[in-house]
FIBA-757290 format. One record per residue (C-alpha): residue in three letters; x, y, z. Coordinates in steps of 0.5 Angstrom, whole numbers, plus 2048, in hexadecimal, padded with zeros to 3 digits. Last residue first. Example, Ala and Ser with C-alpha at 12.3 -4.5 7.8 and 13.67 -1.06 7.14 Angstrom:
<atoms>
SER81B7FE80EALA8197F7810
</atoms>
This chain:
<atoms>
UNK7F87C3872UNK7F37C086DUNK7ED7C3870UNK7F17CA86FUNK7EF7CB868UNK7E87C8868UNK7E67CD86EUNK7E97D386AUNK7E47D2865UNK7E77D585EUNK7E57DC85DUNK7EC7DF85EUNK7EF7D985AUNK7EA7DA854UNK7EB7E2854UNK7F37E1854UNK7F27DC84EUNK7EE7E184AUNK7F37E784CUNK7F97E4849UNK7F87E5842UNK7F37EB842UNK7F87EE846UNK7FE7ED841UNK7FA7EF83CUNK7F87F583FUNK7FF7F7841UNK8027F683AUNK7FC7FA837UNK7FE80083CUNK8057FF83BUNK804800833UNK7FF806834UNK804809839UNK80A808834UNK80680B82EUNK804811832UNK80B812834UNK80C81582DUNK810813827UNK80F818821UNK80C81681BUNK810815814UNK81281980EUNK81981780BUNK81781080DUNK81C80A80EUNK81E80E814UNK81880B817UNK81B804818UNK82180781CUNK81C80B821UNK818805821UNK81D801824UNK820806829UNK81A80882CUNK81880082DUNK81E7FF831UNK81E805835UNK816804837UNK8177FC838UNK81B7FC83EUNK815800842UNK8107FC83FUNK8137F5841UNK8147F8848UNK80C7FA848UNK80B7F3846UNK80F7F084CUNK80B7F4850UNK8057F284EUNK8067EB84FUNK8087EC856UNK8027F0857UNK7FD7EB854UNK7FC7E6859UNK7FC7EB85FUNK7F77EF85CUNK7F37E985AUNK7F37E7861UNK7F17EE864UNK7EC7EF85FUNK7E97E8861UNK7E97EB868UNK7ED7E886EUNK7EA7E7874UNK7EE7E2878UNK7EB7DC874UNK7EC7DF86EUNK7F37E0870UNK7F47D9872UNK7F17D686BUNK7F57DB867UNK7FB7D886BUNK7F97D186AUNK7F87D2862UNK7FF7D5861UNK8027D085DUNK7FC7D0858UNK7FC7D7857UNK8037D7855UNK8027D1851UNK7FC7D584DUNK8007DB84DUNK8067D884AUNK8027D5845UNK7FE7DB843UNK8047DF843UNK8077DA83EUNK8017DA839UNK8017E283AUNK8087E2837UNK8067DD831UNK8007E2830UNK8047E8830UNK8097E682CUNK8047E3827UNK8007EA827UNK8077EE826UNK8097E9820UNK8027EA81DUNK8027F281DUNK8097F381BUNK8087EE815UNK8027F3813UNK8067F9814UNK80C7F6810UNK8077F480AUNK8047FC80BUNK80B7FE80AUNK80D7F9804UNK8067FC800UNK808803801UNK8098057FAUNK8048007F8UNK7FF8047FCUNK80180A7F8UNK8008077F2UNK7F98057F4UNK7F780C7F6UNK7FA80F7F0UNK7F580A7ECUNK7F88067E6UNK7F68047DFUNK7F77FF7DAUNK7F37FE7D4UNK7F57F87D0UNK7F87F97C9UNK7F57F67C3UNK7F37FD7C0UNK7F78027C4UNK7F48097C0UNK7EC8077C1UNK7EE8037C7UNK7F08097CBUNK7EA80C7CAUNK7E58077CCUNK7EA8067D2UNK7EA80D7D4UNK7E280D7D4UNK7E18067D8UNK7E68097DDUNK7E280F7DEUNK7DB80C7DEUNK7DE8077E3UNK7E180D7E8UNK7DA8107E7UNK7D98117EFUNK7DC8187EFUNK7DF81A7E8UNK7E58177E6UNK7EC81A7E5UNK7F08177DFUNK7F78187DEUNK7FA8167D8UNK8028137D7UNK8068147D1UNK80681B7D1UNK8038217CDUNK8038287CEUNK8098287D1UNK80C82E7D6UNK81182D7DBUNK81182B7E2UNK81782B7E6UNK8188287EDUNK81D8297F3UNK81C8237F8UNK8178217FDUNK81A81C802UNK819815801UNK81680F805UNK810813804UNK80F8107FEUNK8108147F7UNK80D81A7F4UNK80B81D7FBUNK80A8257FAUNK80E82B7FBUNK80A8317FAUNK80A8347F2UNK80E8397EFUNK80C83D7E9UNK80F8407E2UNK81683E7E2UNK8198407DCUNK81C83C7D6UNK8218397D2UNK8218317D0UNK82782E7CFUNK8278297D5UNK82282E7DAUNK8248357DAUNK82283A7DEUNK8218427DEUNK81E8467E4UNK8178487E3UNK8148457E9UNK81A8437EEUNK8198487F3UNK81D8467F9UNK8218427F4UNK82783E7F8UNK8278387F3UNK8268337F8UNK8208377FBUNK81D8387F4UNK81D8317F3UNK81A82F7FAUNK8158347F9UNK8128307F2UNK8148327EBUNK8108357E5UNK8138367DFUNK81183A7D8UNK81583A7D1UNK8108357CEUNK80A8397D2UNK80B83E7CDUNK80783A7C8UNK80183A7CCUNK7FE8357D1UNK7FE83B7D7UNK8038387DBUNK8018397E3UNK8038407E6UNK8088437EBUNK8098427F2UNK80783E7F8UNK8038397F3UNK7FF8347F6UNK7FF82D7F1UNK7F782B7F0UNK7F98257ECUNK7F48267E7UNK7F682D7E6UNK7FD82B7E5UNK7FB8267E0UNK7F782B7DCUNK7FD8307DBUNK80182B7D8UNK8068267DBUNK80E8247DAUNK8128217E0UNK8198227E3UNK81C8207E9UNK8228257EBUNK8298247ECUNK82C82B7EDUNK83382D7ECUNK8388327EEUNK83F8317ECUNK83F8397EAUNK83983D7EDUNK83283D7EAUNK82F8447EBUNK82A8437E5UNK82983C7E4UNK82C8367E0UNK82A82E7E0UNK82D8287DDUNK82D8247E4UNK8278207E2UNK82281B7E5UNK81C8177E3UNK8198137E9UNK8128167EAUNK80F8117EEUNK8088127F1UNK8068177ECUNK8088127E6UNK80C8167E1UNK80B8197DAUNK80581D7DBUNK7FE81E7D7UNK7F78217D9UNK7F081F7DAUNK7EA8227DEUNK7E38207E1UNK7E28197DEUNK7DC8157DFUNK7D98167D8UNK7DE8197D3UNK7E08207D2UNK7E78207D5UNK7E881A7D0UNK7E781E7CAUNK7EC8237CCUNK7F181D7CEUNK7F081A7C7UNK7F18207C3UNK7F78227C7UNK7FA81B7C7UNK7F98197BFUNK8008177BEUNK8008147C5UNK7FA8107C5UNK7FF80A7C2UNK8018097C9UNK7FD80E7CEUNK80080B7D5UNK7FB80B7DAUNK7F980F7E0UNK7F380F7E6UNK7F18157EAUNK7EB8147EFUNK7EF8187F5UNK7F68197F4UNK7F68217F5UNK7FD8247F6UNK8018257FCUNK80281F7FFUNK7FE820805UNK7FF81B80AUNK7F981680CUNK7FC80F809UNK80381080BUNK801813812UNK7FD80C813UNK803808811UNK80780C816UNK80280B81BUNK80180381AUNK80980381AUNK809806821UNK804802824UNK8077FB821UNK80D7FD824UNK80B7FF82BUNK8077F982BUNK80D7F5829UNK8127F882EUNK80C7F7833UNK80D7EF831UNK8147EF832UNK8147F2839UNK80E7EE83AUNK8127E7839UNK8197EA83CUNK8157EC843UNK8127E5843UNK8197E2842UNK81C7E7848UNK8167E484CUNK8197DD84BUNK8207DF84CUNK81E7E2853UNK81A7DC855UNK8207D8853UNK8257DD857UNK8207DC85DUNK8217D585EUNK81C7D085CUNK81A7CD863UNK81B7C6865UNK8197C486CUNK8147BE86BUNK8187B986EUNK8197B5867UNK81B7BB864UNK8207BD869UNK8247B6869UNK8247B6861UNK8277BD860UNK8257C085AUNK82A7C1854UNK8267BD84FUNK8207C184EUNK8247C884EUNK8297C5849UNK8237C2844UNK81F7C9845UNK8267CC842UNK8277C883DUNK8207C7839UNK81F7CE837UNK8257D1834UNK8287CB831UNK8217C882FUNK81F7CF82CUNK8267D0828UNK8257C8825UNK81E7C9823UNK81F7D0820UNK8257CE81CUNK8227C781AUNK81B7CB818UNK81F7D0814UNK8237CB811UNK81E7C780EUNK81A7CD80CUNK8207D0808UNK8217C9805UNK81A7C9802UNK81B7C27FFUNK8187BF805UNK8127C3805UNK80E7CA807UNK80E7CF801UNK8107D6801UNK80D7DA7FBUNK80E7E17FEUNK8097E77FEUNK80A7E8806UNK8037E8808UNK8007E3802UNK8067DE803UNK8047DE80BUNK7FD7DD809UNK7FF7D7805UNK8047D580AUNK8007D5810UNK7FC7CE810UNK8037CA80EUNK8077CF813UNK8017CD819UNK8027C5817UNK80A7C6818UNK8097CA81EUNK8057C4821UNK80A7BF81FUNK80F7C4822UNK80C7C4829UNK80B7BD829UNK8137BC828UNK8147C282DUNK8107BF832UNK8147B8831UNK81B7BB830UNK8197BF837UNK8187B883AUNK81E7B6837UNK8227BB83BUNK81F7BA841UNK8217B2841UNK8287B583EUNK8297B9845UNK8267B3849UNK82C7AF846UNK8317B4847UNK82F7B584EUNK82F7AE850UNK82A7A9851UNK82B7A4857UNK8257A385BUNK8267A985FUNK8267AD859UNK8207AB856UNK81C7AC85CUNK81F7B385DUNK81D7B5856UNK8167B2856UNK8157B685DUNK8177BC859UNK8127BB854UNK80D7C0856UNK8127C5859UNK8157C6851UNK80E7C884FUNK8117D084FUNK8177CD84CUNK8137CA846UNK80E7D0845UNK8147D5845UNK8187D1840UNK8137CF83BUNK8107D683BUNK8177D983AUNK8187D5834UNK8117D8831UNK8147DF832UNK81A7DD830UNK8177DA829UNK8137E1828UNK81A7E582AUNK81E7E1825UNK8197E281FUNK8187E9821UNK81F7EA821UNK81F7E781AUNK8197EC818UNK81D7F281AUNK8237F0816UNK81F7EF810UNK81C7F5811UNK8227F9811UNK8257F580BUNK81F7F8807UNK8247FE806UNK82A800809UNK82E805805UNK8338037FFUNK8308087FBUNK82C8037F7UNK8288017FDUNK82A7FB801UNK8267F4802UNK8257F27FAUNK82C7F57F8UNK8307F27FDUNK8327EC7FAUNK8347EF7F4UNK8397F37F7UNK8387FB7F6UNK83D7FF7F3UNK83A8067F4UNK83D80C7EFUNK83D8137F3UNK83C81A7F0UNK83D8207F4UNK8438237F0UNK83F8237E9UNK84381F7E4UNK8448227DDUNK84B81F7DBUNK84981E7D4UNK84B8177D4UNK8468157DAUNK84A80F7DDUNK84C8137E3UNK8468127E8UNK84780A7E6UNK84E80A7E9UNK84C80D7F0UNK8478077F0UNK84B8027EEUNK8518047F3UNK84B8047F9UNK8497FD7F7UNK8507FB7F7UNK8517F47F4UNK8527EE7F8UNK8507E97F3UNK84F7EC7ECUNK8497F07EAUNK8437EF7E6UNK83F7F57E5UNK8377F67E4UNK8347FC7E1UNK82D7FE7E1UNK82C8027DBUNK8288097DAUNK82D80F7DCUNK82D8137D6UNK8328187D5UNK8398147D5UNK8378127CEUNK83D80E7CBUNK83B8077CAUNK8348097C8UNK83780C7C2UNK8378137BFUNK8388177C5UNK83981F7C3UNK8328207C5UNK82E81A7C6UNK82E8157C1UNK8298107BEUNK82A80A7C1UNK8268057BEUNK82C8007BCUNK82E8007C3UNK8287FF7C6UNK8277F97C2UNK82E7F77C4UNK82C7F57CBUNK8297EF7C8UNK8227ED7CAUNK8217E97D1UNK81A7E67D2UNK8177E47D9UNK81B7E97DDUNK81D7E97E4UNK8237EC7E8UNK8237ED7EFUNK8237E57F0UNK8207E17F5UNK81A7DF7F1UNK81F7DB7EDUNK8207DD7E6UNK81C7D87E1UNK8227D47DDUNK8247D77D7UNK8217D57D0UNK8257D87CAUNK8257DA7C3UNK81E7DB7C2UNK81D7DF7BCUNK8197E67BCUNK8157E97B7UNK8137F17B7UNK80C7F37B6UNK80B7F57BDUNK80F7EF7C0UNK80E7E97BBUNK8107E27BEUNK8147DD7BAUNK8167D67BCUNK81D7D47BBUNK81E7D17C2UNK8187D07C5UNK8177C97C8UNK8157CB7CFUNK80E7CB7CDUNK8077CF7CDUNK80A7D57C9UNK8087DB7CEUNK8087D87D5UNK80C7D17D3UNK8127D67D0UNK8117DB7D6UNK8127D57DBUNK8187D37D8UNK81B7DA7D7UNK81C7DD7D0UNK8217E07CCUNK8207E47C6UNK8247E57C0UNK8227EA7BAUNK8277EF7BCUNK82C7EA7BAUNK82F7E37BCUNK82D7E47C3UNK8307DF7C9UNK8377DF7C6UNK83B7DC7CCUNK8357D97D0UNK8347D57CAUNK82C7D37C9UNK8287CE7CDUNK8277CD7D5UNK82B7D47D6UNK82D7D47DDUNK82C7DB7E0UNK8327DB7E5UNK8347E27E3UNK83A7E57E0UNK83A7DF7DAUNK8337E17D8UNK8337E87D9UNK8397E87D4UNK8357E97CEUNK8327F07D0UNK82B7F07D3UNK8257F47D1UNK81F7F17D6UNK8187EF7D5UNK8137EE7DAUNK80D7EC7D6UNK8077F17D7UNK8037EF7D1UNK8027E97CCUNK7FE7E87C6UNK7FC7E27C3UNK7FB7E07BCUNK8007DB7BCUNK8067DF7C0UNK8057E77C1UNK8097EB7C5UNK8077F27C7UNK80A7F97CAUNK8117F87C8UNK8167FE7C9UNK8118017CEUNK8168027D3UNK8187FA7D3UNK81D7FA7D9UNK8257FB7D8UNK82B7F77D9UNK8327F87D8UNK8387F37DAUNK83F7F47DCUNK8457F07DDUNK84C7EF7E0UNK84C7F67E4UNK8527F57E8UNK8567FB7E5UNK8518007E2UNK8538027DBUNK8507FD7D6UNK84B7FA7DAUNK8488007DDUNK8488047D6UNK8437FF7D3UNK83F7FF7DAUNK83F8067DBUNK83D8087D3UNK8368077D4UNK83480C7D9UNK8328097E0UNK82B8087E3UNK82A8067EAUNK82A80E7ECUNK82B8107F3UNK8298177F5UNK82C81C7FAUNK8298227FCUNK82C827801UNK83082B7FCUNK8308267F6UNK8338207F7UNK83381A7F1UNK8338137F3UNK83580E7EDUNK8338077EDUNK8378007EBUNK8357F97ECUNK83B7F47EFUNK83D7ED7EDUNK8437EA7F1UNK8407E67F6UNK83A7E47F1UNK83E7E07EDUNK83A7DA7EDUNK8347DE7EEUNK82F7DA7F3UNK8307DF7F8UNK82C7E47F4UNK8277E57FAUNK8287E0800UNK8277E5805UNK8207E6804UNK81E7DF803UNK8227DE80AUNK81E7E380DUNK8187E080BUNK81A7D980DUNK81C7DC814UNK8157DF815UNK8117D9813UNK8157D5818UNK8147DA81EUNK80D7DA81CUNK80C7D281DUNK8117D1822UNK80E7D7827UNK8077D4825UNK80A7CD827UNK80E7CF82DUNK8077D2830UNK8037CD82EUNK8087C7831UNK8097CB838UNK8027CE839UNK7FF7C7837UNK8047C383CUNK8027C8841UNK7FB7C7840UNK7FC7BF840UNK8007BE846UNK7FF7B6846UNK7FF7B583FUNK8067B983EUNK8097B5844UNK8077AE841UNK80A7B083AUNK8117B283EUNK8117AC842UNK8107A883BUNK8157AC838UNK81A7AB83DUNK8197A383DUNK8197A3836UNK8207A6836UNK8227A183B
</atoms>
């Protein structure tokens, strides 16, 4: 019986090649794209899920509120982890980590030098709290002393040439480290990633004191360490957060401070302040995957039900000779299975061809194979859902025909079935229009980001770390300023595209009791201020004199938050440095446009560890070569690494640009699949009205009249879908734009343009068949009557 069903299905596919091609092709594209998106979504949702204790692991951050400005720091003071375990009920274990901040700049083994190794300083309990299996070594005691080193399997192969590394010695900046552990590679879906792990006790031993705090474990002033907690099951997160705020022994807790206890499973998709981050993009793409599959299903349902009349006689004969409705239903379900199986084979071929491009586009390393359970799950789920959605309804319709009416030729599809098909087309073009609007809005926001004035000169400027040049930096920068290709050189201690050094240790004239100012701070010299072309609204620049050591320059936001109408000349203290404000500069964007401009204080420093170079127009290569020669004179054996400000800005918005590209592709695919279905329906509708068209032409109807007649119904459907898409698209894109502190304003022009594109695409799809039918010879169509 099954063999018979499949043979009949195959015969029908071959008989109606065009409709079969549209059905199979549309389903294949929908399945391929839907599967790829679902695999990406699954990959994003699986971050950190491999940890055996993951349900009870949390990452800490702290949020400070200063006026209307809220800053969240991911770093925590050293003592928090120590006291949390001792004093807060439910806290079972704590681990501190810190990235390599230049502590070890170069490793050497067998006369080979290695740079840019991902190094982390971790506490011993790191290997028992997290599921990073040690292949060799003792997880309870991974470090024997401060010269111990744990490496990952890939790092062992890369730097030592073997995984048999226990006891091997590698030099790091002149100090020898002995390998005491080999750990399995960190999964790609891990928010923690290191190659070399050094004992945290190295940082404790190097601590030089901070005021009255003599050890790292009692230094409450520096928020340097990433801190994780393991809580007992069912522990109240709110109580832990409240307990953290009471830990500081001197009781000096600011009123507007909140400790965030974030589940480890949320770290990748949510912001440190617990607000939604990239989870929004994941949700959007999950919806896109579903709607693309839905559009493909709509095509199948529409064409299957539209062609139902052509199979009415077949159904009637089968019922007359004894076939039950159940048997007919099963037959049509198996025909759907055959179509979906062919579509799936074609979809798999598409996926194999698209995987390299898709990985490059999404910055993933997804693979297609039987071992990829995520891919198999996505394929199975997509196939099952689409088959259920698209296969059952046509089978119900086809198996329900009255056999007497079908054989007499008096059967017509009911108005409800026709309305249902029209509703499906409305859904298709509603989705397509929403995606067109989304593509246009994302494109406008990205262009806005690219064109928005940042408040400083970013053209032809690159920066690099001074390294060993620091001890001779003033002379080196002066020499650099007059080198070939260089227009100016200066120093600062922060990257202009990510000033992240913040402090609440501030005082100013007029400060009220319990008032605080959490400000960003960085150091620079006069030349840097001039190079960046900051605009002063009051006061003056540094003069590079000794007096500048007690001078500060603030931005407009800082002045506003300190309620200073005339800040110049007013007293100000930053950390333990007292001085006066000598200038106010216009606000500039020192971070991405996702973040509001906060208060900023610039203090003077004649030397800083970052060197900024402005090149002469057209002489970039000469400038880079000059900087490299000078750098290597002081940093022999170290590679010269530099970054242009434009490139750094591009990196900040890499995710945004990737999102924009994905929207473009997905919108194009959705429109293409919708047009496939519309083309099929237009072809079928035109074929059903061939004789009517012939009669109208004989009676004098023009080509224009015929084309208008055939396209008007489809145009009405598209207009309805556009009207319904406007509020939905408005809501979705407003939610997306909420992630930007500085954003475009949605206007009607976007919706008019999207609607115009949808109408144009629909007309181009339908009009071909309409014109073809209108130009056909009426005698030929009427002769068969």
